[in-house]
Backbone bond lengths (Angstrom), bond angles and torsions (degrees), N, CA, C in turn:
res aa  C-N    CA-C-N  psi(-1)  N-CA   C-N-CA  omega(-1)  CA-C   N-CA-C  phi
1 X - - - 1.456 - - 1.523 110.38 -
2 X 1.316 116.61 152.37 1.448 120.15 178.02 1.511 114.39 80.19
3 X 1.354 118.20 5.15 1.450 120.35 -175.52 1.518 110.95 -62.08
4 X 1.338 115.79 126.61 1.444 120.84 179.04 1.512 114.76 74.43
5 X 1.316 118.06 12.39 1.461 121.06 -177.93 1.531 109.54 -77.89
6 X 1.311 116.68 131.57 1.457 121.99 -174.42 1.528 111.72 -81.16
7 X 1.332 116.22 140.20 1.459 122.14 171.52 1.524 107.94 -107.41
8 X 1.321 116.06 119.42 1.460 121.01 176.81 1.524 108.65 -102.99
9 X 1.310 115.92 136.66 1.462 121.78 -174.56 1.525 109.04 -117.28
10 X 1.330 115.40 129.47 1.461 121.29 178.56 1.523 108.50 -120.80
11 X 1.324 116.70 121.51 1.461 122.12 175.89 1.526 107.84 -93.39
12 X 1.322 116.27 112.12 1.465 121.22 -176.48 1.522 113.09 -88.19
13 X 1.345 117.33 -5.56 1.456 118.96 -177.25 1.520 110.65 73.16
14 X 1.340 116.68 -147.12 1.463 121.02 179.72 1.521 108.80 -97.98
15 X 1.344 116.37 124.41 1.462 121.29 -175.34 1.527 110.56 -139.10
16 X 1.318 115.73 156.00 1.457 121.51 171.71 1.530 109.76 -66.78
17 X 1.324 116.00 143.58 1.459 120.22 -175.40 1.522 111.64 -61.82
18 X 1.341 117.05 -47.64 1.461 119.92 -174.95 1.529 111.61 -61.62
19 X 1.309 116.83 -35.64 1.470 120.48 178.33 1.524 110.57 -61.21
20 X 1.343 116.10 -46.67 1.459 119.94 -176.67 1.528 110.84 -74.09
21 X 1.326 117.54 -30.05 1.461 120.23 175.22 1.520 110.36 -60.61
22 X 1.323 117.41 -46.69 1.462 120.40 179.14 1.521 111.26 -66.35
23 X 1.329 116.47 -34.70 1.463 119.89 176.61 1.525 110.55 -62.74
24 X 1.337 116.91 -46.53 1.468 120.08 177.95 1.516 111.65 -57.15
25 X 1.333 115.71 -48.11 1.467 119.50 -178.32 1.523 111.28 -60.31
26 X 1.332 115.78 -41.53 1.464 119.91 -179.37 1.526 111.09 -66.23
27 X 1.320 116.66 -44.06 1.466 119.97 179.89 1.528 110.29 -64.52
28 X 1.346 116.74 -41.41 1.467 119.83 179.11 1.527 111.04 -62.38
29 X 1.341 117.84 -40.95 1.475 120.64 177.51 1.521 110.65 -61.14
30 X 1.313 115.01 -45.47 1.464 119.91 179.94 1.526 110.78 -60.89
31 X 1.346 116.72 -43.16 1.459 120.20 -176.33 1.531 111.31 -71.41
32 X 1.335 117.26 -29.55 1.463 118.83 175.03 1.530 110.61 -67.73
33 X 1.327 115.91 -38.94 1.463 120.35 -176.60 1.518 112.37 -75.89
34 X 1.332 116.34 -37.88 1.467 121.57 -177.50 1.519 108.76 -135.38
35 X 1.322 117.68 80.97 1.468 119.92 -174.21 1.526 111.51 -61.01
36 X 1.336 118.26 119.70 1.461 120.74 177.50 1.526 110.55 -82.21
37 X 1.325 115.51 176.23 1.463 119.91 -176.68 1.526 112.08 -96.29
38 X 1.337 117.44 19.58 1.458 121.22 -179.19 1.521 109.63 -142.06
39 X 1.321 115.61 164.90 1.458 122.10 174.21 1.517 109.20 -108.69
40 X 1.338 114.99 166.40 1.457 120.77 -171.81 1.521 110.15 -132.77
41 X 1.326 116.77 139.32 1.465 122.50 173.49 1.527 107.87 -126.63
42 X 1.335 115.63 116.15 1.462 121.23 174.90 1.517 108.55 -94.98
43 X 1.324 117.32 128.28 1.460 122.81 175.93 1.526 108.24 -112.81
44 X 1.335 116.57 136.36 1.457 119.75 -174.18 1.520 109.89 -154.63
45 X 1.312 115.64 156.00 1.464 123.52 169.58 1.526 105.54 -119.20
46 X 1.323 116.48 125.16 1.462 119.52 -174.24 1.526 112.60 -95.07
47 X 1.329 114.43 154.85 1.459 120.08 162.95 1.534 107.22 -70.91
48 X 1.347 118.66 158.30 1.467 120.69 -171.10 1.527 113.76 -56.75
49 X 1.346 115.07 131.30 1.457 121.44 -179.12 1.525 109.12 -158.70
50 X 1.321 115.64 146.75 1.456 122.03 169.84 1.515 107.65 -108.61
51 X 1.328 116.77 132.21 1.459 120.29 178.85 1.524 109.76 -116.69
52 X 1.325 114.83 143.10 1.459 122.51 -178.27 1.520 108.95 -114.59
53 X 1.339 116.41 112.92 1.454 120.99 177.23 1.517 111.86 -80.97
54 X 1.325 115.59 -177.15 1.462 120.52 -174.42 1.528 113.20 -65.50
55 X 1.349 117.20 -22.53 1.465 119.85 -178.02 1.518 112.91 -96.86
56 X 1.323 117.98 6.76 1.466 120.56 -175.93 1.516 111.76 -65.93
57 X 1.325 115.50 143.26 1.457 122.08 176.55 1.527 108.81 -113.14
58 X 1.337 117.47 145.45 1.472 120.66 -176.80 1.524 113.49 -54.69
59 X 1.307 117.52 -35.86 1.459 120.67 -177.56 1.514 114.75 -71.49
60 X 1.323 117.61 -7.77 1.460 120.51 -179.67 1.529 112.58 -87.30
61 X 1.333 116.33 -10.11 1.465 122.40 177.46 1.523 108.62 -105.56
62 X 1.332 118.25 136.81 1.468 119.93 -178.89 1.526 111.86 -57.04
63 X 1.319 115.54 135.94 1.460 119.72 176.76 1.525 111.43 -76.52
64 X 1.334 116.19 -16.18 1.457 121.97 -176.16 1.534 110.44 -81.27
65 X 1.313 116.05 99.28 1.465 119.95 -179.69 1.522 111.59 -62.87
66 X 1.342 117.21 -28.69 1.460 120.26 179.52 1.522 111.42 -66.19
67 X 1.345 116.10 -34.48 1.475 119.37 177.71 1.528 109.98 -61.85
68 X 1.326 115.96 -45.30 1.457 119.84 178.32 1.527 111.11 -62.81
69 X 1.328 115.60 -43.90 1.465 120.18 -177.94 1.522 110.97 -65.21
70 X 1.336 116.95 -41.47 1.463 120.36 -177.23 1.524 111.72 -64.23
71 X 1.328 116.29 -27.38 1.459 120.27 -179.81 1.523 112.56 -100.25
72 X 1.335 116.06 4.68 1.461 121.55 178.32 1.525 111.33 54.51
73 X 1.335 114.44 46.97 1.458 120.76 -177.16 1.522 110.67 -96.53
74 X 1.309 115.80 118.06 1.453 121.29 170.19 1.528 107.74 -75.26
75 X 1.327 118.27 151.83 1.465 123.24 176.58 1.521 107.78 -126.51
76 X 1.339 116.13 125.18 1.461 121.00 -174.15 1.523 109.48 -130.18
77 X 1.328 116.44 126.20 1.462 121.42 173.08 1.526 108.43 -89.41
78 X 1.341 115.53 131.96 1.460 119.50 -173.47 1.527 110.75 -135.98
79 X 1.347 115.80 174.67 1.458 121.72 -173.09 1.523 114.09 -90.93
80 X 1.320 117.68 -2.11 1.469 117.96 -177.51 1.520 110.89 -68.46
81 X 1.333 115.50 162.12 1.444 120.57 171.87 1.518 110.28 -74.26
82 X 1.326 115.91 169.48 1.454 120.41 176.96 1.519 112.65 94.72
83 X 1.328 114.03 -175.81 1.454 122.43 -172.21 1.527 109.75 -107.03
84 X 1.301 116.29 -147.86 1.462 122.82 -176.08 1.529 110.53 -82.76
85 X 1.324 116.29 143.73 1.458 119.76 172.40 1.529 109.58 -151.50
86 X 1.310 114.54 173.37 1.464 122.04 -179.78 1.519 109.08 -119.70
87 X 1.326 116.07 142.41 1.463 122.43 170.53 1.522 108.29 -125.62
88 X 1.336 115.68 143.29 1.453 118.30 178.06 1.509 112.28 -175.45
89 X 1.315 116.99 -177.81 1.469 121.99 -179.88 1.526 111.26 -54.92
90 X 1.315 114.73 142.64 1.460 120.74 -178.91 1.511 113.50 88.90
91 X 1.326 116.65 4.05 1.465 122.19 -178.51 1.526 108.93 -121.11
92 X 1.325 116.15 131.53 1.460 121.10 174.99 1.527 108.59 -88.73
93 X 1.325 115.78 119.41 1.457 121.03 177.15 1.524 108.19 -110.39
94 X 1.324 115.36 132.51 1.457 120.77 -179.83 1.515 110.98 -123.79
95 X 1.327 115.64 132.95 1.458 121.55 178.70 1.529 109.00 -118.86
96 X 1.328 117.87 94.55 1.471 119.62 175.62 1.531 109.35 -76.86
97 X 1.296 116.72 122.94 1.465 121.47 174.52 1.523 105.69 -108.80
98 X 1.320 113.72 91.29 1.461 122.90 -172.64 1.520 110.07 -112.68
99 X 1.315 114.86 150.68 1.459 121.03 172.35 1.524 107.10 -100.07
100 X 1.322 115.79 102.65 1.466 119.41 -175.94 1.518 112.54 -68.91
101 X 1.317 118.19 -13.24 1.467 119.83 173.88 1.520 110.75 -65.08
102 X 1.333 116.77 -23.74 1.460 121.30 178.49 1.531 111.63 -90.95
103 X 1.337 116.56 -2.39 1.466 120.37 -178.95 1.524 109.55 -124.47
104 X 1.330 116.32 -83.43 1.462 121.73 178.47 1.521 107.87 -157.54
105 X 1.291 117.07 126.57 1.464 121.31 -175.65 1.529 109.72 -84.92
106 X 1.331 114.06 75.69 1.459 121.09 -173.26 1.524 107.16 -156.05
107 X 1.338 117.56 107.94 1.455 120.11 -175.94 1.523 112.31 -70.38
108 X 1.327 118.64 -32.51 1.465 120.48 175.73 1.526 109.24 -61.65
109 X 1.316 116.54 -46.57 1.467 121.22 177.30 1.527 110.38 -58.89
110 X 1.332 116.23 -43.46 1.463 120.38 -179.01 1.528 111.44 -61.64
111 X 1.327 118.41 -44.68 1.468 121.35 178.34 1.519 111.43 -60.29
112 X 1.332 116.90 -41.99 1.462 119.52 179.82 1.536 110.82 -65.62
113 X 1.308 117.19 -33.94 1.468 119.64 179.71 1.533 111.10 -71.66
114 X 1.346 118.04 -37.41 1.461 119.63 175.27 1.527 109.41 -64.54
115 X 1.330 117.14 -40.61 1.468 119.38 173.99 1.515 110.55 -57.43
116 X 1.331 117.21 -43.16 1.460 120.12 -179.18 1.529 111.48 -60.14
117 X 1.328 117.04 -41.20 1.469 120.66 177.23 1.528 109.95 -53.44
118 X 1.335 116.57 -49.16 1.462 120.77 -175.54 1.527 111.73 -74.25
119 X 1.321 117.16 -34.74 1.463 119.79 175.01 1.531 110.17 -59.06
120 X 1.313 115.71 -38.43 1.465 119.41 179.86 1.532 111.81 -70.42
121 X 1.326 117.21 -30.71 1.466 119.51 174.08 1.530 109.76 -63.81
122 X 1.325 117.00 -42.29 1.469 119.88 178.91 1.519 111.53 -63.31
123 X 1.334 117.71 -37.53 1.461 118.97 179.74 1.529 110.87 -66.99
124 X 1.340 117.01 -32.45 1.470 120.16 174.45 1.527 110.07 -58.46
125 X 1.334 116.07 -34.97 1.467 121.87 -179.67 1.530 112.68 -82.29
126 X 1.324 116.95 -7.34 1.453 119.91 -176.81 1.518 113.68 77.80
127 X 1.337 117.66 21.16 1.456 121.45 -178.27 1.523 111.10 -98.65
128 X 1.333 117.73 148.74 1.465 119.73 170.22 1.519 109.27 -58.08
129 X 1.324 116.64 141.36 1.461 120.67 -175.17 1.513 109.00 -144.00
130 X 1.324 116.36 125.53 1.462 119.82 -178.59 1.523 109.85 -157.90
131 X 1.323 114.43 166.66 1.455 122.44 173.53 1.529 109.51 -95.17
132 X 1.333 115.39 167.64 1.461 121.92 170.39 1.517 107.21 -125.77
133 X 1.315 116.41 122.84 1.452 120.89 -178.43 1.528 110.41 -57.68
134 X 1.316 115.51 135.03 1.473 124.30 178.30 1.524 113.56 80.62
135 X 1.336 119.52 -9.09 1.459 121.75 178.46 1.522 108.80 -123.09
136 X 1.324 117.15 102.35 1.458 120.32 178.82 1.522 109.88 -60.90
137 X 1.339 116.84 138.89 1.457 121.64 179.36 1.513 110.65 137.62
138 X 1.321 116.22 -170.88 1.463 122.09 -177.36 1.514 109.04 -129.40
139 X 1.329 114.67 139.35 1.459 122.42 -170.27 1.521 110.41 -129.79
140 X 1.325 114.45 159.31 1.460 121.52 173.27 1.524 107.43 -140.17
141 X 1.332 115.74 174.31 1.460 119.80 -178.59 1.514 110.77 133.96
142 X 1.319 115.51 -151.61 1.462 120.38 -173.00 1.529 110.81 -137.84
143 X 1.334 117.61 68.28 1.462 118.99 177.93 1.520 110.93 -74.29
144 X 1.324 118.85 149.64 1.466 119.96 175.72 1.522 110.69 -64.13
145 X 1.312 116.13 148.78 1.466 120.75 -176.77 1.523 112.41 -56.97
146 X 1.329 117.04 -34.84 1.456 118.42 -176.32 1.526 112.93 -77.47
147 X 1.336 116.95 -1.91 1.472 120.43 175.12 1.513 111.63 -92.85
148 X 1.333 117.33 -8.15 1.460 121.97 -174.50 1.523 111.36 -103.49
149 X 1.317 115.31 140.49 1.456 122.26 171.37 1.517 107.52 -132.76
150 X 1.318 116.99 152.71 1.463 120.82 174.09 1.514 107.43 -96.20
151 X 1.322 116.14 114.28 1.462 121.45 -173.88 1.528 111.05 -107.81
152 X 1.345 116.24 -40.72 1.462 121.27 -174.61 1.520 111.23 -96.25
153 X 1.326 115.33 157.35 1.469 121.00 -177.76 1.517 112.78 -65.01
154 X 1.353 118.14 -18.73 1.463 120.02 -177.31 1.523 112.27 -75.16
155 X 1.325 118.23 -9.01 1.457 121.48 173.81 1.514 115.86 87.44
156 X 1.326 118.59 -3.14 1.458 120.11 177.55 1.525 109.94 -76.01
157 X 1.321 115.74 145.88 1.445 120.57 -178.25 1.521 112.79 -74.47
158 X 1.322 114.81 158.54 1.458 122.96 175.84 1.522 108.61 -130.56
159 X 1.329 117.09 126.23 1.460 120.48 173.52 1.523 107.69 -73.58
160 X 1.324 115.91 122.67 1.459 120.31 -174.62 1.525 110.01 -70.06
161 X 1.332 115.18 150.70 1.461 121.29 -169.74 1.521 112.90 -57.06
162 X 1.300 117.40 -40.77 1.457 119.87 -176.83 1.511 114.38 -65.68
163 X 1.322 116.82 -18.43 1.465 121.04 -178.64 1.525 112.31 -103.39
164 X 1.324 117.54 -14.19 1.459 120.26 -167.81 1.522 113.38 -68.20
165 X 1.331 118.14 -51.49 1.460 120.17 -170.86 1.529 113.54 -60.18
166 X 1.349 119.85 -44.24 1.475 118.37 176.13 1.526 112.60 -61.55
167 X 1.332 117.22 -38.15 1.467 120.46 179.42 1.526 111.09 -68.14
168 X 1.339 116.84 -34.43 1.467 120.58 175.99 1.527 109.63 -65.01
169 X 1.327 116.94 -47.44 1.471 120.69 -178.51 1.524 111.71 -62.51
170 X 1.324 116.77 -34.13 1.466 121.28 179.50 1.523 112.47 -77.19
171 X 1.331 117.46 -13.95 1.466 120.59 -175.20 1.512 113.07 78.71
172 X 1.330 117.00 11.06 1.466 119.97 179.91 1.516 111.58 -71.71
173 X 1.335 116.36 -27.77 1.466 120.72 173.64 1.522 107.98 -125.13
174 X 1.332 115.43 137.93 1.456 121.97 -172.34 1.529 109.60 -131.56
175 X 1.328 115.07 144.62 1.461 119.39 -175.97 1.519 110.14 -92.29
176 X 1.311 116.11 126.82 1.460 121.21 -176.71 1.529 112.26 -110.68
177 X 1.332 117.05 -18.51 1.471 120.10 -178.35 1.517 110.07 -145.88
178 X 1.327 115.27 139.10 1.463 122.31 178.75 1.523 109.29 -113.82
179 X 1.333 115.06 151.28 1.461 121.10 -178.36 1.522 108.93 -135.85
180 X 1.314 116.14 133.00 1.460 121.74 174.16 1.512 108.50 -150.80
181 X 1.321 117.98 123.65 1.464 120.44 -171.75 1.521 110.93 -127.16
182 X 1.313 113.12 167.20 1.461 121.68 174.38 1.521 106.64 -143.35
183 X 1.319 115.96 148.86 1.467 120.11 176.20 1.517 109.41 -142.59
184 X 1.312 115.65 142.03 1.455 122.44 175.06 1.520 107.87 -135.75
185 X 1.319 116.16 122.47 1.467 121.83 -175.53 1.529 110.23 53.59
186 X 1.325 115.16 35.41 1.467 124.64 176.45 1.527 114.02 70.84
187 X 1.331 117.52 11.85 1.463 120.87 169.27 1.524 107.36 -94.89
188 X 1.329 117.09 126.30 1.459 121.17 -175.79 1.523 111.11 -95.47
189 X 1.331 115.47 151.68 1.458 121.47 162.76 1.516 108.65 -152.28
190 X 1.328 117.96 -173.64 1.465 123.65 -160.69 1.537 106.81 60.00
191 X 1.339 119.44 -169.20 1.451 116.64 -175.23 1.512 114.26 169.76
192 X 1.346 116.90 -120.85 1.462 120.94 -170.28 1.520 111.37 -130.55
193 X 1.337 114.53 158.54 1.464 121.63 176.14 1.521 107.89 -137.13
194 X 1.314 116.31 119.09 1.463 123.36 -178.93 1.524 108.73 -111.69
195 X 1.321 116.42 120.97 1.463 120.70 177.86 1.530 108.61 -75.73
196 X 1.309 116.08 116.02 1.468 120.73 -176.39 1.526 110.40 -98.58
197 X 1.325 118.30 -54.74 1.461 121.63 178.35 1.533 109.41 -97.50
198 X 1.320 115.97 178.64 1.470 120.10 177.69 1.536 112.15 -77.24
199 X 1.307 116.91 -15.15 1.462 121.45 -171.17 1.530 114.63 -56.21
200 X 1.354 120.15 -38.14 1.472 117.65 -177.01 1.523 114.07 -72.22
201 X 1.316 118.78 -18.10 1.459 120.49 -164.04 1.519 113.74 -67.76
202 X 1.303 118.72 -33.58 1.462 120.93 -174.75 1.533 111.28 -62.26
203 X 1.321 117.17 -38.79 1.469 119.68 -177.85 1.531 112.57 -75.31
204 X 1.329 118.18 -17.30 1.463 119.96 173.77 1.525 111.45 -69.29
205 X 1.332 116.55 -24.48 1.468 119.80 -174.27 1.519 112.49 -69.64
206 X 1.319 117.85 -16.20 1.456 120.24 179.99 1.515 114.24 -91.85
207 X 1.340 118.21 -1.23 1.459 121.52 -178.14 1.523 109.61 -129.00
208 X 1.322 116.07 165.45 1.472 120.75 170.69 1.524 105.55 -89.18
209 X 1.315 115.79 87.93 1.465 121.68 -170.28 1.523 111.14 -58.07
210 X 1.321 115.15 126.09 1.464 122.80 178.49 1.521 112.18 59.97
211 X 1.335 117.17 15.21 1.455 121.39 -179.73 1.519 114.06 73.33
212 X 1.337 117.41 14.55 1.472 121.43 -177.42 1.517 108.58 -105.06
213 X 1.305 117.21 105.42 1.462 120.81 -178.05 1.528 109.98 -67.88
214 X 1.339 114.37 133.65 1.451 120.49 178.45 1.505 114.95 85.67
215 X 1.352 117.84 -1.02 1.457 119.20 -177.65 1.525 110.44 -69.64
216 X 1.318 116.10 141.39 1.459 121.98 172.56 1.520 108.49 -102.82
217 X 1.321 115.44 115.72 1.455 119.73 174.95 1.524 108.26 -82.49
218 X 1.320 115.67 139.54 1.453 120.81 -179.20 1.520 109.34 -132.28
219 X 1.323 117.22 -178.10 1.463 122.19 -179.47 1.519 109.09 -140.76
220 X 1.320 115.55 165.70 1.464 119.20 176.69 1.523 110.39 -57.44
221 X 1.334 116.70 -44.29 1.468 120.33 -178.14 1.523 111.02 -64.56
222 X 1.333 117.60 -40.10 1.460 121.26 -179.32 1.521 111.74 -64.21
223 X 1.345 115.58 -26.89 1.461 120.15 -179.75 1.523 112.44 -93.07
224 X 1.346 116.60 3.96 1.457 120.14 174.51 1.506 115.89 100.95
225 X 1.345 117.91 4.42 1.463 120.85 178.28 1.523 109.86 -90.14
226 X 1.328 116.81 155.22 1.462 120.03 -172.95 1.531 113.16 -123.12
227 X 1.323 119.02 24.98 1.451 120.65 178.40 1.529 110.99 -68.14
228 X 1.315 116.07 141.54 1.452 120.65 169.09 1.526 108.75 -81.85
229 X 1.331 116.28 169.72 1.457 119.33 176.51 1.521 111.38 -60.03
230 X 1.318 116.40 -41.77 1.464 119.29 179.88 1.521 110.72 -63.02
231 X 1.330 117.12 -43.92 1.465 120.17 179.43 1.523 111.56 -64.68
232 X 1.341 116.38 -38.44 1.464 119.61 177.62 1.524 110.51 -64.39
233 X 1.334 116.93 -40.84 1.458 120.40 178.02 1.517 111.89 -63.75
234 X 1.317 116.55 -41.40 1.465 120.13 178.40 1.524 110.78 -64.46
235 X 1.334 116.88 -40.91 1.465 120.44 178.95 1.524 111.05 -64.44
236 X 1.332 116.66 -40.58 1.468 120.03 178.42 1.527 110.36 -64.47
237 X 1.316 117.12 -44.62 1.464 120.14 -179.50 1.530 110.67 -61.69
238 X 1.327 117.26 -40.19 1.472 120.32 179.29 1.520 111.39 -65.94
239 X 1.323 117.16 -28.76 1.470 120.25 -177.00 1.521 112.65 -77.70
240 X 1.324 118.58 -18.62 1.457 119.89 -176.58 1.528 113.83 -60.64
241 X 1.346 119.86 -45.36 1.465 118.25 179.28 1.530 113.12 -66.46
242 X 1.328 117.57 -20.88 1.465 120.30 176.23 1.533 109.59 -76.40
243 X 1.313 115.88 -45.02 1.461 120.34 -178.44 1.529 112.55 -75.28
244 X 1.333 116.16 -30.35 1.461 121.42 -179.56 1.534 108.51 -116.52
245 X 1.328 117.28 86.40 1.470 119.98 -177.30 1.525 110.75 -56.45
246 X 1.308 115.18 135.91 1.458 120.32 -179.05 1.511 113.35 105.99
247 X 1.352 117.21 -23.29 1.458 118.97 173.23 1.523 109.43 -71.35
248 X 1.317 116.27 141.22 1.455 120.06 175.49 1.525 109.46 -83.04
249 X 1.309 116.76 170.81 1.457 121.26 177.37 1.522 109.20 -57.40
250 X 1.330 117.16 139.07 1.461 119.67 -174.91 1.516 112.65 -65.39
251 X 1.309 115.11 145.95 1.463 121.17 178.64 1.520 108.45 -121.86
252 X 1.339 117.52 118.95 1.468 118.78 175.79 1.522 110.14 -62.17
253 X 1.301 116.37 145.21 1.457 120.22 177.57 1.516 109.09 -133.31
254 X 1.290 115.92 144.16 1.458 121.21 178.72 1.532 111.29 -102.25
255 X 1.333 116.10 16.05 1.462 120.18 -178.96 1.518 109.49 -57.48
256 X 1.299 117.03 130.71 1.467 122.02 178.14 1.520 107.93 -81.90
257 X 1.319 116.90 106.48 1.460 121.02 -179.53 1.518 109.69 -81.31
258 X 1.301 116.74 141.55 1.450 120.81 176.55 1.515 108.88 -146.95
259 X 1.303 115.56 157.17 1.461 119.51 179.63 1.514 109.45 -63.62
260 X 1.350 114.94 145.15 1.471 120.11 179.96 1.508 109.46 -117.34
């Protein structure tokens, strides 16, 4: 399924979160009503915002309203899966709006494929790249070999659940990308956030990022990679046809998207 299906990529630049959230919802409604013959990837860099997914717990958000105000952090509750996270300058955010009926109607499979996209971006940078069992997202660091297993067909390692939490607390493994998705009638929206520069990291320190206590959030730059946001976006777009067999090479589009 999905053979020869085109991926169109739109770079939105830097935008307010709420604006792009409404854009995603509008595009998803349109695509449900009139399914096109292509898929879409929106790339964006957000102004500072904290988002609360369906699994968020009150204790994961700072109780200090002054801290939020001092950092000019908007807080938005949304329909995606997952817990609390931060978006802001220096972070590449990607919103794949895909029709899984043309690929595979399996959200677990879809999450693993989005992870694969980001794992491949890390390999472009020459960084260690692996999953952590039970924690959706992409990680880097230096786990011992006996903590890793190959679980997915893409060949990337996974830190097994019994070993993960001590390694997280020690800082031996660090989270570089978060993923939270939503789907309705197999049309996806929301997506991934990859920390590219060091700039996003300070605001993660005020929250329980992704609901994982003790997690150290990191970035490509913090790990020694030198990709720009544009280069990271291009690398992610190139990885989609590898992770999603049948997609054609991505084509940038200058189509002006607007709510419908």
